C-alpha positions in Angstrom: 45.2 83.6 27.7 41.5 84.2 28.0 40.8 81.0 25.9 43.3 78.9 28.0 41.7 80.0 31.3 38.1 79.2 29.8 39.3 75.9 28.7 40.9 75.0 32.0 37.9 76.1 33.8 35.6 73.8 31.7 38.1 70.9 32.3 38.1 71.6 36.1 34.2 71.6 36.0 34.1 68.4 34.1 36.4 66.7 36.5 34.1 67.8 39.5 31.2 66.4 37.8 32.8 63.2 37.2 34.1 63.1 40.7 30.6 63.8 41.9 29.1 60.9 39.9 31.7 58.5 41.2 31.0 59.8 44.9 27.4 59.3 44.3 27.8 55.7 43.0 30.2 54.7 45.9 27.7 56.1 48.3 24.8 54.4 46.6 26.5 51.0 46.6 27.4 51.5 50.3 23.8 52.3 51.0 22.6 49.4 48.9 24.5 47.0 50.7 23.4 48.2 54.1 19.8 49.3 53.0 18.2 46.7 55.4 19.6 48.6 58.3 16.8 51.3 57.5 14.0 48.9 57.5 12.3 46.7 60.1 13.7 43.0 59.9 11.4 41.5 57.1 11.9 38.0 58.6 10.0 38.9 61.7 6.9 40.4 59.9 5.9 37.5 57.7 5.0 33.8 57.8 7.4 33.2 54.8 10.7 33.1 56.6 14.0 31.7 55.5 15.5 28.8 57.8 17.5 30.0 60.9 21.1 31.2 60.0 20.0 33.3 57.0 20.4 37.1 57.5 18.9 39.9 55.4 21.5 42.3 54.1 19.5 44.1 51.3 15.9 45.5 50.8 15.0 47.0 47.5 11.7 48.2 46.1 10.8 47.0 42.5 8.8 48.7 39.8 7.9 46.6 36.8 5.6 44.2 35.1 4.5 40.4 35.1 4.2 39.0 31.6 1.3 36.7 30.8 0.6 34.4 27.8 -2.7 33.0 26.7 -2.7 29.2 26.4 -4.9 26.6 25.2 -6.9 24.7 27.9 -7.9 20.9 28.1 -11.6 21.6 27.5 -10.7 23.4 24.1 -10.9 26.9 25.6 -8.2 29.4 26.4 -6.8 31.0 29.7 -4.0 33.1 30.7 -0.9 31.3 32.0 -0.6 30.9 35.7 3.2 31.5 35.4 4.4 35.1 34.6 7.6 36.3 33.3 9.0 39.1 35.5 10.6 42.4 34.3 11.4 44.9 36.9 14.0 47.4 38.2 14.9 47.5 42.0 15.8 50.8 43.8 17.0 51.9 47.1 16.8 55.5 48.2 19.9 57.3 48.7 19.6 60.8 50.2 16.0 60.6 49.5 16.5 59.7 45.7 15.8 56.3 44.1 19.0 54.7 42.8 19.0 51.5 40.6 20.7 48.5 42.3 19.3 45.3 40.6 17.2 44.4 37.5 14.8 41.4 37.6 14.0 39.1 34.8 13.9 35.4 33.8 16.8 33.5 32.5 18.3 30.3 32.3 20.2 29.2 35.3 23.9 29.3 34.2 25.4 27.9 37.4 22.9 25.5 39.0 23.5 24.3 42.7 22.4 21.4 44.6 18.8 22.8 45.0 18.3 23.4 41.2 15.8 21.2 39.3 17.3 18.7 37.1 17.2 19.4 34.1 17.3 23.1 34.5 14.0 24.5 33.0 14.6 25.7 29.4 11.9 28.4 30.1 14.2 30.1 32.7 13.9 31.0 36.2 13.6 34.3 38.3 16.8 36.1 37.9 18.3 39.1 39.8 21.3 40.8 38.6 23.2 43.5 40.4 23.5 47.0 38.5 26.8 47.5 40.1 28.9 44.2 39.6 26.6 42.1 37.5 26.5 39.4 39.9 23.5 37.1 39.8 21.1 34.9 41.7 18.5 32.5 40.3 15.7 31.4 42.6 12.6 29.3 42.9 9.6 29.4 45.1 9.4 27.3 48.1 6.6 29.1 50.1 3.9 31.7 49.5 1.2 33.5 51.0 -1.9 35.1 49.4 -1.9 38.8 49.1 -4.2 40.4 51.6 -3.9 37.7 54.3 -0.6 39.1 56.2 0.6 42.4 57.2 3.6 41.9 55.0 1.4 41.3 51.9 -1.6 43.5 52.4 -3.0 44.4 49.0 -5.8 42.0 48.2 -5.8 40.9 44.6 -2.2 41.5 44.0 0.4 38.6 43.2 1.2 36.4 46.0 4.1 37.1 48.4 7.0 34.6 48.2 10.0 33.0 49.7 12.5 32.0 46.9 15.5 29.7 47.4 18.7 30.1 45.5 19.1 27.6 42.8 22.3 29.3 41.4 24.5 32.2 41.9 27.1 33.7 39.7 29.9 36.3 40.4 30.3 39.1 38.0 33.0 39.1 35.4 35.5 41.1 37.6 34.6 39.2 40.6 31.6 41.1 42.0 29.8 39.3 44.7 26.8 41.4 45.8 24.3 38.6 45.0 26.9 35.8 44.6 26.0 34.5 48.1 22.4 35.1 48.2 20.5 32.1 49.7 16.8 33.2 49.7 14.8 36.1 48.3 11.6 37.4 50.0 8.9 39.2 47.7 6.7 41.3 50.1 4.3 44.1 49.8 3.1 43.3 46.4 0.8 45.7 44.6 -0.8 44.5 41.4 0.7 42.1 38.9 -2.2 39.6 38.9 -3.1 37.6 35.7 -5.6 39.3 33.4 -9.3 38.1 33.7 -10.2 39.1 30.3 -11.0 36.6 27.4 -8.1 35.9 25.3 -6.7 34.2 22.3 -3.8 31.7 21.9 -0.6 33.3 21.8 -1.7 36.7 23.1 0.4 38.3 25.6 -0.2 41.1 28.3 1.9 42.9 30.7 0.6 43.6 34.3 2.2 46.3 36.2 3.3 45.5 39.7 5.5 46.8 42.7 7.0 44.9 45.5 9.8 44.8 48.1 12.4 42.2 47.6 14.5 41.2 50.5 17.9 39.4 49.9 19.4 37.0 52.5 22.8 35.2 52.8 23.9 32.6 55.2 26.0 32.9 58.3 29.5 33.7 57.6 
């Protein structure tokens, strides 16, 4: 009897834990899709604005790195590449705690739209993938401002703040759509991430840590 009661108590506790996790994830997803409501309208505080008719629906903070490679130069020397490969995780705060919502990396555009370069670059494009439903958006830079020259990009010496346009979107395998209709992405409030300034040898790689706010827009419904 005692053993049965103990086992039943354990099972009940596990169910409560699982329900708590499920509830937390549901709340986190709801907060993620409405996170922009807790922030000033990012399109009003920067010169890199999407065209009229696009609305911000998600703001998330990224922690990650920009990866650089040392390449040969025309004069026979070497220099760090000007194009970096991002690797970052994006979070929103739920009840004061950071919750992962998106991963950011470089990958080949698997579903190019009319704005995608032709042919699609084999080196990949900036990619964001939902941690909830695995939907994706690929985007490329259409405008930028130098860090330290705008209130939305105040940290001198950091990577530029950018406006990127979607060049492809993809639903998740079960129809997830969090990022499937993204039209533009802003990168704001950058901190760190600039290319190294040290001497280098061809093929050498280096990761430069950075933080930034990413703002996701969709078109008018």
